[in-house]
Every structure is written in C-alpha cells, then in structure tokens.
C-alpha positions, -999 to 999 in steps of 0.1 A, spaced: 405 -350 -49 376 -371 -33 401 -402 -29 428 -380 -12 406 -364 14 389 -400 22 425 -415 25 434 -385 48 408 -395 72 427 -430 77 452 -410 91 432 -385 110 412 -407 129 438 -422 150 451 -387 158 413 -376 166 413 -409 189 443 -400 210 437 -360 210 421 -345 240 383 -342 235 378 -324 270 396 -316 301 373 -325 333 383 -317 369 363 -317 402 376 -282 417 388 -255 398 421 -252 420 434 -289 410 444 -294 376 421 -309 345 424 -344 331 428 -345 298 400 -374 286 405 -388 247 384 -412 228 412 -442 240 412 -430 276 373 -429 278 369 -466 260 396 -478 283 378 -465 314 347 -482 301 363 -514 299 369 -514 336 335 -504 345 309 -509 321 318 -538 293 285 -532 271 288 -495 270 326 -500 260 314 -521 230 288 -496 220 317 -470 222 342 -488 202 317 -494 176 306 -460 172 339 -444 177 365 -468 162 347 -495 137 320 -474 121 340 -443 111 370 -464 98 349 -490 83 332 -463 61 361 -444 52 376 -481 42 344 -489 22 343 -454 3 381 -459 -10 369 -493 -22 342 -474 -41 360 -447 -52 390 -473 -65 361 -493 -83 372 -525 -62 333 -522 -44 302 -517 -65 283 -483 -61 256 -505 -42 273 -506 -10 267 -468 -9 237 -467 12 251 -492 37 280 -470 41 256 -440 46 240 -458 74 276 -465 90 285 -430 85 255 -422 105 264 -445 133 298 -430 134 279 -394 140 259 -408 170 293 -409 189 298 -372 185 262 -369 198 269 -389 229 300 -370 236 280 -337 233 252 -347 254 276 -359 285 295 -325 283 261 -308 286 248 -329 312 282 -324 331 283 -287 327 245 -286 338 251 -304 371 274 -277 380 299 -302 399 333 -297 387 348 -281 357 348 -292 317 366 -276 290 359 -289 253 394 -297 235 408 -295 201 403 -330 195 364 -330 200 367 -302 170 388 -328 150 368 -360 157 334 -338 146 354 -327 115 364 -359 103 332 -377 111 313 -344 87 340 -347 61 333 -384 59 296 -377 55 305 -349 28 329 -373 10 299 -399 10 275 -378 -3 300 -364 -31 310 -398 -38 275 -410 -43 266 -380 -64 297 -388 -89 290 -425 -93 261 -421 -121 284 -399 -140 313 -426 -136 290 -453 -146 278 -435 -177 315 -427 -189 321 -466 -188 
C-alpha cells in the first residue's frame, strides 16, 4: 500500500504544480488571476533568478527526488541508510508550502487587493504531508523487512 501511495505522488505532484494555489486581484471589481506553482516560478525567472532557483528546488526537485528515493528504498534498490537524507529533502519541500502560506498571510494583512486560496494549495500541501507520512511509515517498516531477510 505504501508503494502505491508513494508512486501516486509521481502523478499528483505535477497536477498540484499546475493547479491554482490562489486567486489574486487588485480590486474586487476586476477578475482574479489564478496563480499556480508553474506560473509563479515562471514569473520569478523573469524578475529574480536566485529566488526562482530556490523555489524550483523546494517546489519541484525536493519533493520529486524524495518520492523517487522512497520508491527505490521500497523496492529494495536503495538501502535504508538513505532514509535520513530523504527525510531532510522532504523537509525542504515542506518549506515551500510554508513560504506560500506566509505570502498569502502577508498579502491579506496589507489589505491591498484580494487573495483567495484555491484547491491547488490544499493538494500540494496534502502531497507534501502524505510524502512525510509515507517516509515515516517506510522507515518504521525497514527493521521488520531487514529481520525477515
């Protein structure tokens, strides 16, 4: 079951990256623009390359690398000694969710314009949390698997 959940993340992450994280607009009279991870990173590449690299690592590379690493451990293609390193990578991915939540809180606190949280933020957060849970369960199951072999 853990393997199937972990492999499902390989499909869910790209959906979460393309899904709207929030809708933002300057005035309530005008339509709101949907912002996704993809569109946010694309805008960052044009204005701040360093921040774009940081967000790319946190949002794309870290979660996918962790998911692939966990799959390799689960299929016994990578040793369980890699699990602590994968846990660190997973925490990097969670940092991106924190940054997005911080931006939304700051923007709402300023009171300029309008921001609505969209379903993609919940999906992306859920993927990250599911990945953390899968990693923990995989690590707990490793001693039992090693004793059986």
